[in-house]
C-alpha positions, 0 to 999 in steps of 0.5 A: 469534541470527540471525532465521529467513527467516519472521521476516525476511519478517514484519519491518515495512519502513520507508516508504523500503523501498517503491518509488515506484510500487507494486503493489497487493500492496505497498500491501496489505502497506504498510497491513497489509491483504488484497490483496482489500481493496486491489483493492476500495479501488483499484477504487472509487476510494477509494485513488488508483491508476492502470492500466498495461495491466490492472495497477493501480499506486499512487504512494507519495506519494498514500498518504501523502496518503491516510493524511493525510486519514484521520488529519484525519478528512477524508471520502474 
């Protein structure tokens, strides 16, 4: 039985499905947290990010390093 459009959109993506440079929306989806929380973490420097014009971008590899630090219990 084929999945509905809503089920397809909710299906988790694999790491490889995300681009190397991600938007805040994509990071929020990747971490399964809200965009508002993601913006806060980016703006305060908790999640490493950079701006292109007015838009925040995050390298996927930096997110993996960030996750590893959280797992190891390092202070962020």
